[in-house]
N, C-alpha and C positions, 0 to 999 in steps of 0.2 A: 518356493518361498519357505513358507513357512514349516516344510517339514527338515529340511537344511535346520531353519533353527533348532526346533523343534530336536532334535541331536545334537545340535553345536551342547544345547541346554543338559540332555540326558550324559554329554562322551563325560561331561564331568566330573560325575559322580556316582551313575545311576547304569551304566555300559557294563561289562565285564575286560578285562582291559584284550586279551583276543579280540572281542570283534572292534574294536576301535583300530585295536593293529590291519588287521584283514583289512577295513573301511580303506584307513592310511596306505597302506601298500595300493591297494586299489585304485588308490589314487594317484599311484608315481608310476603303474602301471596300465593303465586306461587304455593311451593310443594302440599301448602295444596288444593291449587284449583287438583290439579294432582292427591292427593288421593283422595275429594269427588268429583268427577263428575259423578263417577259409584251414584249417584243419580240421578242429574238430569238428564243422558243419559237413566237409564231406565225410565223414568216417559216418554221424548222422544218417548219410545218406545209405551208406554199404548198407547198414543195420538194416534201417524200415525199411530196405530196396527187398531186400532178407523175406519181411514180413511176410507170408501174407494176404494177399493184394482185395482180400474177398467181403472184407466188412472193414468199413470209413468208421465207426466209433470207437475203435480199439485206437485208431488213430488220434483221434482227436481229445480220447482218453489221456493220452502218453504223453496229446504237447505241452501243458510245462514242465511238464521232466525231462525229459527234453530239453527244452531254454532252458532246463535249468545246470542240467549234462553240459552241455556246447559253453553255459555262461561259467562255468565252474574248468573242463578243459581247458575254455580258453585263457584265464586267468592264472591257475596253473603252469600254462607250458607259458604265455608268458613274465610269469616268476624264473620259469627257469631259465628264463634269457637273459632277465637282468640280473641275477645274480651269479651267472655264470660268461666272465670276463667276457671272451671270445664276443659270446652272442646278444648282446648288447646293443649292436647296429640293428640287430632286424626290427626292433621295437620301437626304437626312437632315444635308447637313451645311450651311448655309447660308454663304456669304461674304460678310464684311462688307466692306462697300465703302462707301474715308471716302472724303472731297471732303478736294480741297486748296483751301485756304483762301487768297487771295493778297492778299496783302494794299502 
């Protein structure tokens, strides 16, 4: 709760606009990130399976980077689904396409 209050305070005056936009869009597509994370996780599984399995320390050091990459890939995928009209239903945000009536 205190982190949220601190962010709300910083958002008004101190944070750059791109950070607040990133967080605002992330709030809109958060359920979509949850739904679409299977693809980035499967891709990370393929990448990590190709690494030599002899050294566990390499995987331990790579773990934070793998998490960040997976989260950003889920964000990008959900943002794509959010912006492209036929795919919005995949993330729980269907776009309503209006038909243009010409008279």
